[in-house]
Every structure is written in structure tokens, then in C-alpha cells.
N, C-alpha and C positions, 0 to 999 in steps of 0.2 A: 770377194762379200760372204758369209757366214749363217746358211739358215736366215736368208732374205737381210740381213742388216748388212750394210757396209762398211768394211776391216779400214785401220788408216792406209795402210798397202795400198789397198785396191782403191783407193780415194785418190792417194796421191801419185803415185809410181805409175810411169807409163806401161802401157802394156806389156811390150816387148821382155821391159826389166821384170816384170810380176812374172812371167809365163817362162824365164831364165831362171829365179831364183825356184818356181815353185816346180821346176825337174828335181831340186834337190830337196827339197821340202817333204820331213814324214808325213807318214801317213794321216791324215783326218782323223780324228779322236771319232768314237764310236757315238752314232745319231741318238738322241732318242725319242721316243713314238709320243706323240699327242693326241691322243683322240677325243672327241667332242662327242655329246650325245644331244639325243634329239631335244631333251630338255634343257640343254647348256646352250644350244643353239635358238633355244625360243628369244634367250637376251644376246642377241649378236655382238651390242659395243659390249659385255663385260667379257663374252668371250674371246673378242681381238685384243680386247685389253688385258688380258689374262695370257693370251698369246704371244702379246707382244713383250710384257714383264718378262718372259723365259728368254727372249730370242740373246737378251743382254750380255748373258755370259758366254758369248761364245761358242758355246756347243749349238752343231747341227741339230735341227727339229722336224721332223718329218709329223702333218701333221694326218688324223685321219679322221672323216665325218658318215655322220647318220644321216640320215632325213632329217628333214624338220620336225614339228609337232605333229602328229595328226595325218600325214603325208602319204608313211605304210598303210596306214587303217585304209585312207579314203583308195589307194591304189589299189588295195586289196579288195573291197567294194568292188572297185569298180569293173576290176579286173572278173570277176564271180559274175556280175551281173550285165557285162559286155556293154559299161556305159564308157561314152565319149561324146568330147564336144563342146559346147560353150559352154557347162556349166563347169566342168571336172577343168578346163582350161583356164578358167576364173577364180577359180579356187587355188590351182597349182600356182598359178599367176600372183594372188596374192602372197603366198607362201613363199616367195623368191622374189619382193619386187623392185630390187635395185639391178636384176642382170639382165643386161644386155637384152632387148625383143630377138636376137637372130641366133643367140644361143640359146636359149629359153625355146627356141621354136625348134631348135635342129635338134638338142636332148630332149625334147618331150614328144619329139616325132612320134614315137611306138605308141603314143597317149594320142596326142592329138588329131594324128590320120583313122583314130577307131581299128585301126591294125594294131599286132603284135611283135613286131620285127623290125628293124633299121635298116635301111636298105644297103647296109653292107653287109648284114646277116647271111649265109647260107640260108638254103630254105629247110638242111634239117634239122634248122632250130626249132620246127613245133613243139619237137619233146620240150621245150625251155622254154617258148612262149612265154607264159604265167612270170619264169624270174625275169626274163629280159622286162615283161612292163612292167614290174612292181621297181626294179632295179632303176625304174627313171626317177625316182627320189633321190637317190644318190647321187647319182648322174648331175642334176640340177644343187644339190646341194653343196657341191664340191667346186663349180664353175663358180656359184654365188659367194660363199667365203672366199674362196680365190679373191675374187673382185672386190670384197670388203679388206680384204688386207692391203690389197691395190692402193684402195683407195686414201689409207693410211699410210702409204709411204712407203709400204714393205713389198717387194716382188713375191710372186707366188705364183704356182704353175699347177694346173690344175692336171692330176694323172688317175685315167678311168683302171681299177684295179684288173679287168679282164683284157685291156688293149695293153697292158705292159705285163701280162705274162702270168698272173696270180693262178696259179691252176689247180681246177679241183678231182676229184672221182666222177664227177656231172649226175650223183645224185641228186632229182629234180627236190628244192623247195628245203632241204639238208646238206649240201656239200658238204666233204671235209676237203680242205685245202693239201696239198702234197707239197711241199715245204722243198723236198731236195728239188721237183722236176720246177720249183717253180722258182727257185734261188738266183739262177743266172740274170735270167731278161729282166727282173722286177727289181735285184740290184743293181742292174745297169741303167736301168733306166731313173732310179731316184738316186743314183749317187750321180749321176750325168746333171740331176737337177741342181741337186748339191752345191757340185764343181761350179755349174753357174751362177750361185750368190740367190739360190732364190729357194723359197719355203716349197717342199711338192704339198699340196692338199688332195690325199689319194679318195677315193670311195670305200666305201666300209660296206659289210652287207652281202657281197656277193663276189665271184671270184668267174673263170674261166674254165667251162664245162670242156672236155675229149673233146668235142663237136665244135669247139671254138664260141658257142653261145656262152651267154650268163648266164652262172650258176647261183642261185640263193644261197646263204651258209644257213638262215636258219633266224625265228626272229630274238633282233636283236644282236646277229652276228658280226656288226662293227665291231664289239667288243674283240670277240675272236680276227678277226681281220687284223686286228691293231698288233694282237699278240702275235698271228702269226709273220707279220713281218718284221715285229721285233728281233724274230727267231732268224729268220733269213736276213736281217740285216747285221746281226749280231750288236743290237741294239745294248745302251748301258742302262733303261729304265724304260716302261711301259706307266702313262698315266693316261687313267682312267677321268676325264673330268664330267663328272656330274653337274645336276643342276643345282640341288639344294643341302644335299646333305653324304657323305660317304659313308661305310658301313657302319648300322649299330645292333644293338643287341635282340631288336624287333624292328619291324619296320613304326618308325614313329607318326604317322597318320594314324594305326592303330592303339599306339601305344603310345603315350605323352614322357612314361617315362621311361623311355630305351632310352641306352647308354648309347655313347658313341666306341667303337672299337679300334682304339689305336694301332695293334698288328691283330696280323691273324697267317695260317700260316697254309703254305701251298693247299696240304691236304683237306683244313676245312673248309678252305673257297670252296674249293669242289664240290662238296659236300652239300652247303650250301646252294652252290649251281643247280648243280643234279637235284635237291630237296625241293627248286622253286623259288629260290630268291631271285627276284625280277632285276637285283641289282647287277646281275654279270651273267654274262654268257656260258652253260655249262661247258662248254669245252674253251673255255680261253686259257687254264691254268695250264692245259698239257704242254704247250711249246714252250712257255715258258719254263715250264720245272726242268723241260727235260736242255734246257741250256741256263738256267740257274741263273734269270732276268728277273728281276725284283719289278714287281706290281704296284701300283697306288690308286688310289678311290680319291678324287679330290673334290671337296662344295665348289664349287663354284659361287656360289654365296658367300661361304667361308673359307679363304682358299689354306685356312688352318686348320680346318675339320679335316683332316687325311687319316685314310688306312690303308699302313702297308701290309704287303702280301709278300712274304719271302721265307726261302729255306731254315733261316736263323731261328726265325720261333717254334719254338716247338709247344706252345700253348698258348691256346687263345680261348677268351673268356666266351661262357655259355651264349647261344647266339639262336634264335627262336624263329622259325618261317612258318607262314600259315597259307595254304592252298587249296585248291578245289578238283582235286584229281577226276577228268570224266573217267568213267567207268566206276565209280567206287562209289555202293551202296546204289539203290534205287530211283528211279522220279520221283516215286513218293515221299524215298525217305535217301538225300543226296549229303555225300559227308565229305567233311571235312581233315587235311590233315595236318597234323602242328609236327613238326622237327625241332627236336632240341638238338643242338651240334654241341659239338666238343670234346679236346682228348680226355678219354677217362669216364665220360658221362651216364655208361651200362652198369657204374659201380652206384649208379646214385637214382636206381631206375624203381627202387622202392619208397622212393623219397615225395612218388608225382601225389598231386594234392588228395585226399579222397573224394573230392565233388568232382575230380576231374575222371578219377576212375570210375566212378558211379554213371558217368555218359558216357566213356569210352566203349566204343565198340571191339576196340582190337588195339593191342599196344604189340609191340616189335623193337628193337635195337639190337646191335654192335657195339663194338666198345666205344666209337666213337658219336654214335648219333641213336636216341631214343626218337621213334613214330611213333603217334598218338593220332586214333580217327576215332569223330565223332560227328555227334551228327552236325550240319552244315549251320544250322538255327545257334549252335553253343558254340561252334567258332572261335570269334570272339572273348567270348566269356572266360572258354580254356584258356587262348592265348595270355590271358590278363595275369588270370593265375600261376599258370605255369612261369609267367616270365616273374613275378613276386617270388614264387618261389625260388627259381634258380639263377636271378640273376640280383632281384633289388633284395630280398634277406642275406645274400653274400655282400653285398656292400652300398648299406641304408645310404650312406650320402657320395653316392656316387654321382659326378660329373651326366646332365642328363643330358640328351641330343634338343637345345631346345633354342641352337640358330636361329633366324628369320628363315624361314620355309617359305621359297619361290613356290607358286603354286604349281603342281604336277600336272607335266604335259604327259604320258607316257601311253606309246602308242605300242608298249607289250605288251600282250595279257599274260599272265604268270602261267611258268610255264610245269607242267604237272613233273612228279616224280616218274621214273617209269614202276612199273608196275613188278617187274622183276624181281625188287631189293628182296633179300633173306629175310626173315622172320624169325626173330626169335625169341621167346616170353609170352608170346602172346598170353592176354590176359581175358577173361570175361567181364562185362561193363559191371559184374558186380563183387570183383574180387577186391 
């Protein structure tokens, strides 16, 4: 069987003949990685249907899953407040309704018993008790999704990232994956599952710290998990399956005239993530770029809505993000940051609309990005004006991102851009 689908040979041939022939068979094809985010998992029937459709081509598939919508936020709040007990148990049970009771109680033990460690975790895990507590969402999600696949007739195996050896540097809440240290154990566990003819369903979001405990990769870290697994397995591609949209020229919830972006370079995708675009974890691109592995963002609602991110694309249409970085401005006057990303965009800095310049507290940039700080109350209005200038005026008849929208279930708050960005050409509000 390949990727959970039984081949003609494995269905019809005796086990001995299949094994004998397998000894001289060529190496299996490189797998692809399919990551399902929380928004996509809000619609499990659609997610399973999409995956089953991809398994028909015989390419081995490795699945990575996030927690379901709202689960991470609830676990973070529970961990910070010390909440445990029936209310939290009921919430988690409703989030994973088809999961067998025994599996649920075992995987949710760090939450349900009011402690923050599993019985098998060593005492030195106290430093990472927060990470292990929040990781319960992905552990439940992987087992739940594997059971949904099994119910559809597709064999699947749950693999918890820390237990299969996805090693990190141990920085609490923001671990970095060590690809070389992880390669042997992770490759063995996943290759064994594929050889057994089952679909591996791997937990995203966390890995294994040097002390053996779970280590969170940061909010949205399942994207990063999928990219790291792709680099370790030398995968042919990574697909990040989103709920309702791929990459657009701006957030369609804020800008109804936003255009879909069919292709994007590694560099621009990385800039977008760092500048605060919620659609991608900031470190997702790094392992893929090093290995030359293409990345696709796919809409579950409309699978034809795809953004391909790869080294071949040398120029990306202008893409705008709006974020609210903590520490910018004052409590009385909070600020919003608008980033305009695209190759050579700094050459157009003198084309910023006068109303935006009048509101701007600061403007800076480098060759491929312009950033504008404006009062938070003016953020959405300024974003719309900049989008008209840099996107709509260039392509007035362009296709809008108007596919039917699935209600957003985003449990990842906007990520603030680093404050150490190099500033150039700062202008006063009256410039």
C-alpha cells in the first residue's frame, strides 16, 4: 500500500511474493507533505475528502495537523490561569467528538489531572511544562484526524513529533528545529509508516527539547513543522491547506478588492511572514529554500485558489499587510504598521498617497519593502488607500479574491515584525 491506499500488487499477491519482489524494487518516490491548519480542520469532512483525492496518484503523503479552531487559545488561557477540571474537559471533548474515550483521556492527561506533565515525562520537564500543556491540542488533533481517516477506509498512524525525535534547541515557546539531529529518527519513523502502507499523521507545532520534553515552536508553528519535515525527508513539495483563501494582495476580510497571488518568491514570502502576515509562520521558508522544495498555499474551500512559492518566481505582485506591533506608539496613541512587499518597491516610495503621508508617523524601507507607521485608528483606511495605489491602479480589471469565504477560526494572533528593522528614508507626517 502507498499513502494509505492499497495497490493492486499488495491486494492480490501473497505476502511472500510481495516481499521478495520488494527487495529488488527501486527506492520509493519522495513524499509530499500536506499540512492542515486549524481553519481547515474546522471542516473535517472537507479536509478528509481533499486528502483522499490526493492519495489516488500513488505519491506517498505525510500529513501534519494543527490543533482545531480555538483549542490553542483555550489551552494557553487555561495554562496561564491554572484552569483544569470539567469545563476544560468538556470543551476539549466537544472539539474532538469522535475520538475514543481511552485515547482522549490518555492524550489529554496533562490538562485533565490539573498537572502539566505526562507520567512518562522526566521531572526536569518543569521548564517546558507550559509547552507540554499547550501541545495537548495537536496530540488530540493528530489522533482524531487519523481516526477520521480510518473511518473513511484509509489506514493512518499517529506520530507525535517529540516522540519520533523532531529535535529542537529547547528555547521555551519558540524552539528552533535541528534538522540534522532530527533526520535519522524522524526519517525512520515516517518511512516505516509509509512502508507499512499507512498515512502518517504527525503533530505540528512542537518538537523535542534537549531535556526530552515537548518544546513549542511558536504560534502558527505547524507551518514550520511541515517545512522541517519536508527538508528532513527530502520531500517533493509542501502543501499548506488553509480554510478559505490562499495568499492575496491584502487580507480579504479588510480589503474586499484584494487579488489572489498565484506565485511568490521565497524572499517575498519570508518578508511577509516576518512583517506580520498571519498566513505563514516566519521560519517556514528557511528549510524549504535551503533544499529547493516548492511550497503551495491551498484554499480548502476552493482548491483552484493556489499560491505557489518557489525559487523560480523572481517578481511578486505587491502584497500589503496590516499589523499592530506592541511597543510602537504609546497607550494613548497606539500605532499600526502597514508593510508593502515586492521586488524593487522602494523605487516607488515617492508615490505614497498624500493622505497616507499626512497621517504617517514614520516611513522607511529597503529595496523590497516599504513600511508605514500610522495611528491605529487610521490603519484600515490607510491600508485601503495604499492598496488602491500599489495594486488596483496597476491592474484595475484584476480578478478579486472573491471565492466563497469560510468563517475564520484563527487561533493565531498577528505576529509583530521585529523592531530591529533597518530604517531608511524616514519621513515626517507632513512630508
